[in-house]
matplotlib code that plots the C-alpha trace (Angstrom):
import matplotlib.pyplot as plt

x = [-51.2, -48.4, -45.9, -42.5, -40.3, -37.5, -35.1, -35.9, -35.9, -32.5, -31.1, -32.2, -30.7, -27.4, -27.2, -28.0, -24.8, -22.6, -24.8, -24.2, -26.3, -29.8, -31.8, -35.6, -37.7, -41.3, -43.3, -44.2, -47.5, -47.1, -50.2, -50.7, -49.3, -46.2, -45.5, -46.4, -44.1, -41.2, -41.6, -42.2, -39.2, -37.0, -37.7, -37.4, -33.9, -32.8, -33.8, -31.6, -28.6, -28.4, -27.8, -31.1, -32.1, -35.5, -36.5, -39.5, -39.8, -42.2, -43.7, -46.2, -49.8, -50.8, -53.1, -50.1, -47.8, -48.5, -46.8, -43.6, -40.5, -42.1, -40.1, -36.9, -37.8, -35.7, -37.6, -36.1, -37.7, -35.9, -32.6, -31.6, -27.8, -28.2, -30.3, -27.7, -25.2, -27.3, -27.6, -23.8, -23.4, -26.2, -25.3, -29.0, -32.0, -35.7, -38.2, -41.6, -45.2, -44.5, -44.0, -42.2, -39.0, -40.6, -42.6, -39.4, -39.8, -36.1, -34.5, -34.7, -31.4, -29.5, -31.5, -30.4, -26.8, -26.5, -24.5, -26.4, -28.6, -32.1, -35.3, -38.8, -41.8, -45.1, -48.7, -49.4, -50.0, -47.2, -44.1, -41.3, -37.9, -35.7, -34.6, -32.4, -35.2, -38.9, -41.5, -44.8, -48.4, -51.4, -53.7, -52.5, -54.4, -51.3, -47.5, -47.6, -49.4, -46.6, -43.9, -45.5, -45.0, -41.5, -40.4, -41.6, -39.8, -36.5, -36.3, -39.3, -42.4, -40.7, -38.9, -42.2, -43.3, -46.2, -44.5, -44.0, -47.4, -49.0, -47.3, -48.2, -51.8, -52.0, -50.9, -53.4, -56.3, -55.8, -55.1, -58.3, -60.4, -61.0, -61.5, -64.1, -62.0, -59.0, -59.8, -61.7, -58.9, -59.5, -55.7, -55.8, -58.0, -55.8, -52.8, -54.7, -55.7, -52.1, -51.1, -53.8, -51.9, -49.1, -51.4, -52.0, -55.0, -57.0, -59.7, -57.1, -55.3, -58.5, -59.3, -55.7, -56.0, -59.7, -60.7, -57.6, -58.4, -58.6, -61.8, -60.5, -60.4, -64.0, -65.0, -63.1, -65.0, -68.3, -67.5, -66.4, -69.4, -71.8, -70.1, -67.6, -69.1, -70.6, -72.7, -73.1, -76.0, -75.9, -72.5, -72.9, -70.0, -69.3, -66.2, -64.8, -62.4, -60.4, -58.2, -55.1, -57.0, -59.7, -57.2, -55.5, -58.8, -59.2, -55.6, -54.8, -52.1, -50.9, -53.5, -56.5, -58.1, -57.4, -60.6, -62.5, -62.6, -64.6, -67.6, -69.3, -69.4, -71.9, -74.4, -76.9, -75.9, -72.5, -69.9, -67.0, -65.6, -62.7, -60.9, -58.9, -56.6, -54.8, -51.0, -48.6, -47.7, -50.1, -53.4, -53.2, -56.0, -57.5, -59.9, -62.2, -64.7, -67.1, -67.4, -65.4, -64.7, -60.9, -59.9, -56.2, -56.5, -58.5, -55.8, -52.9, -54.4, -55.4, -53.8, -50.2, -51.1, -52.1, -52.9, -55.4, -58.6, -60.8, -58.3, -55.9, -54.2, -52.7, -51.6, -51.9, -49.4, -52.0, -54.6, -57.8, -60.1, -58.3, -58.2, -61.9, -62.6, -60.7, -62.3, -65.8, -65.0, -63.8, -66.9, -69.0, -66.3, -66.8, -70.6, -71.2, -68.6, -70.1, -73.7]
y = [-55.5, -53.0, -54.9, -55.3, -52.9, -54.3, -52.2, -53.9, -57.4, -56.6, -55.4, -58.7, -60.7, -58.8, -59.4, -63.2, -63.4, -62.9, -64.4, -67.7, -67.6, -66.4, -65.8, -65.6, -64.1, -63.4, -62.0, -63.4, -65.3, -66.4, -67.0, -68.9, -66.1, -65.8, -69.5, -69.9, -67.1, -68.5, -72.0, -71.1, -68.8, -71.2, -74.0, -71.5, -70.4, -73.9, -75.1, -72.3, -73.7, -71.4, -72.1, -71.0, -70.7, -69.6, -68.1, -67.1, -65.5, -68.2, -71.5, -72.0, -72.7, -76.3, -76.2, -75.5, -78.2, -80.5, -78.2, -79.6, -78.0, -76.3, -78.4, -76.9, -73.3, -72.1, -70.6, -67.8, -68.7, -72.1, -71.4, -67.8, -68.5, -70.5, -67.8, -65.1, -67.2, -67.4, -63.6, -63.3, -65.6, -64.2, -62.3, -61.6, -61.3, -61.4, -59.9, -61.2, -60.2, -57.5, -53.7, -53.0, -54.6, -54.8, -57.6, -59.8, -59.8, -60.0, -60.7, -57.0, -56.2, -58.7, -57.6, -54.1, -55.0, -57.3, -56.0, -58.2, -56.7, -56.6, -57.0, -56.3, -57.9, -57.0, -55.9, -54.1, -50.3, -47.8, -50.0, -48.5, -47.9, -50.8, -52.5, -51.8, -52.7, -52.4, -54.2, -53.1, -53.2, -52.8, -53.7, -57.3, -60.1, -61.5, -61.5, -65.0, -63.5, -61.0, -63.7, -65.7, -62.7, -62.2, -65.8, -65.7, -62.4, -63.6, -67.1, -68.0, -70.1, -73.4, -73.4, -73.4, -76.8, -78.4, -77.8, -74.1, -73.7, -75.3, -73.0, -70.0, -71.1, -71.6, -67.9, -66.6, -68.7, -67.9, -64.2, -63.8, -65.9, -68.3, -65.5, -63.6, -60.4, -58.7, -60.6, -58.3, -58.1, -60.4, -60.9, -62.8, -65.5, -65.7, -66.3, -68.9, -70.6, -70.8, -72.3, -75.0, -75.9, -77.2, -80.1, -78.9, -80.3, -77.3, -79.4, -81.3, -78.1, -76.5, -79.6, -79.6, -76.0, -75.6, -79.3, -80.0, -78.7, -80.5, -81.2, -78.8, -76.0, -76.7, -76.7, -73.5, -71.9, -73.0, -71.7, -68.3, -67.8, -68.7, -67.2, -64.6, -62.8, -59.4, -57.6, -53.8, -53.1, -49.3, -49.4, -52.3, -53.9, -57.3, -58.6, -61.7, -61.7, -64.8, -65.1, -67.2, -69.4, -70.1, -71.0, -73.3, -74.9, -75.9, -77.0, -74.2, -74.6, -71.9, -71.4, -72.5, -69.0, -68.5, -67.1, -66.5, -62.8, -63.4, -65.1, -62.0, -60.5, -63.1, -61.4, -59.2, -55.5, -56.1, -54.1, -54.2, -57.2, -57.6, -60.4, -59.9, -62.6, -62.3, -62.8, -62.8, -59.1, -57.8, -58.3, -59.4, -57.9, -58.7, -56.4, -57.1, -54.8, -54.6, -51.9, -48.8, -48.8, -48.6, -51.3, -50.5, -46.8, -47.7, -50.2, -47.9, -44.9, -46.7, -50.1, -49.9, -51.8, -51.6, -53.8, -53.6, -51.6, -54.6, -56.7, -55.4, -56.4, -54.6, -55.1, -53.2, -53.7, -53.7, -56.1, -57.3, -55.2, -51.9, -53.0, -53.7, -50.5, -48.5, -50.3, -49.6, -46.0, -45.4, -46.7, -43.5, -41.6, -43.8, -44.1, -42.3, -44.4, -47.7, -47.0]
z = [4.5, 3.5, 1.5, 3.2, 1.3, -0.9, 1.0, 4.2, 2.7, 1.1, 4.5, 6.1, 3.2, 3.5, 7.2, 6.7, 4.6, 7.6, 10.2, 12.0, 15.1, 15.2, 18.4, 18.2, 21.0, 21.9, 24.8, 28.3, 28.7, 25.1, 23.0, 19.8, 17.7, 19.8, 19.8, 16.2, 15.3, 17.2, 15.9, 12.3, 12.1, 14.0, 11.5, 8.5, 9.5, 10.4, 7.0, 5.6, 7.5, 10.4, 14.1, 15.7, 19.4, 20.6, 24.0, 25.9, 29.3, 30.5, 29.3, 26.5, 27.5, 27.8, 24.8, 22.6, 23.9, 21.0, 18.5, 17.1, 18.5, 21.4, 23.8, 22.3, 23.2, 26.1, 29.0, 30.9, 34.2, 34.0, 32.1, 32.5, 32.3, 29.1, 27.5, 28.5, 26.7, 23.6, 23.6, 23.7, 20.7, 18.6, 15.4, 14.6, 16.9, 15.9, 18.3, 17.3, 18.3, 21.0, 20.8, 24.0, 25.4, 28.9, 27.5, 27.6, 31.4, 32.5, 29.2, 28.0, 29.8, 27.6, 24.6, 25.1, 25.8, 22.8, 19.8, 17.4, 14.7, 16.1, 14.0, 15.3, 13.5, 15.1, 14.4, 17.7, 17.7, 18.5, 18.7, 20.8, 19.1, 20.4, 17.2, 14.2, 11.8, 12.7, 10.6, 12.0, 10.5, 12.7, 9.8, 9.8, 11.7, 13.4, 13.4, 11.8, 8.8, 8.5, 8.8, 6.0, 3.6, 4.9, 4.4, 0.9, 0.3, 1.8, 0.6, -1.6, -0.9, -1.7, 1.7, 3.6, 4.6, 6.5, 9.9, 9.2, 7.7, 10.7, 13.1, 11.0, 10.8, 14.6, 15.0, 12.5, 13.8, 17.5, 17.1, 15.2, 17.5, 14.7, 12.2, 14.3, 14.7, 13.3, 10.0, 7.7, 5.1, 2.1, 1.9, 5.2, 3.7, 0.6, 2.7, 4.8, 1.6, 0.5, 3.9, 3.4, 0.2, 2.3, 3.4, 6.9, 8.6, 9.8, 11.5, 13.5, 14.4, 15.6, 17.8, 19.2, 20.2, 21.3, 22.2, 24.3, 27.7, 31.0, 33.0, 35.7, 33.1, 32.1, 35.8, 36.4, 33.5, 34.8, 38.2, 37.1, 34.7, 37.5, 40.5, 39.4, 36.4, 37.1, 34.5, 34.7, 32.2, 32.5, 30.9, 28.6, 30.5, 32.1, 33.9, 35.5, 38.4, 39.6, 42.7, 43.2, 45.7, 43.1, 40.4, 42.9, 43.7, 40.1, 39.6, 37.2, 34.6, 32.1, 29.4, 31.4, 31.4, 27.7, 26.1, 29.3, 28.6, 25.5, 27.1, 28.5, 25.0, 24.1, 26.4, 24.7, 24.8, 26.4, 24.5, 26.9, 28.8, 31.2, 33.0, 36.2, 37.4, 40.7, 40.7, 43.7, 43.2, 40.7, 38.8, 35.2, 33.1, 29.6, 27.8, 24.9, 23.2, 20.3, 17.7, 18.1, 21.9, 22.2, 24.7, 23.9, 24.8, 27.9, 29.0, 28.2, 30.1, 33.2, 33.5, 32.2, 29.1, 25.4, 22.4, 19.6, 19.3, 20.4, 22.3, 24.9, 28.1, 31.1, 34.7, 38.0, 40.9, 43.6, 45.0, 43.4, 45.5, 44.5, 40.9, 40.7, 42.6, 40.0, 37.1, 38.3, 39.0, 35.5, 33.7, 34.2, 32.4, 29.3, 29.5, 26.2, 24.4, 25.7, 24.5]

ax = plt.figure().add_subplot(projection="3d")
ax.plot(x, y, z, "-o")
ax.set_aspect("equal")
plt.show()
């Protein structure tokens, strides 16, 4: 990880001297890194004596509801007027774990209008210029790993406690798929070892995140693997598609499809996996790949998305049939890259 420059740290410290109200934001469909980032930074600044508000476009997934403080995060879908008020009061805004203001899904209007200093902290490629300070490093496993270094630089390691360390660990663990990808840098494991020094219970955290699903979620997983997974061996590709009716049949709640896109990659020779989920006005898409196939470039070029080399997402404002037709039609173009 590139060290956060002293100049940037000093700019943040200087701004904190005349700051009273801090607003912390992250992206819609928040994952473990987004929620971990928001919760860890909220507690960090509250311990420093600031008034802190945190907001997300939509609710956290069910498997993260156990995290301390998650109930205090404001949700734009539920409380837009209150969140607008928080924007008007903020002296300093932190945008965490996203590289494009459109990821705020409705809050970007207030973000752009706000006169507060804005600081982006993210690890996704090619961040847009929408903040006064941008701290971006694509080589880092997660935004939470970046925040750990920032906290130590701004205030020192002593302010980090078990609650902060737990939130940071959740972000790192989930954004690396339990250290199965985006985690080749030895420094990541050094930082994780340091977080374990705050007496967090990594086994309990793992269980709360990955062993905390409903029976409906497990039945949905079984159904889609048996009935909705299509393997295209000539392109070393597999995908899963799920309709709204199928989600309703299995009493879907936010987070139930987390990780589904990874299962096809367990098939011998499959190098590229996709998950298509039908929404009322669009299809939400997740991509995963092995090796050098650029899931992020594929998503950006064809599906209005982006992300990391091996993990990306996108969306298409059409129906499932048209989306799958487009996806299948593109594969011959990438046949050589998928060998």
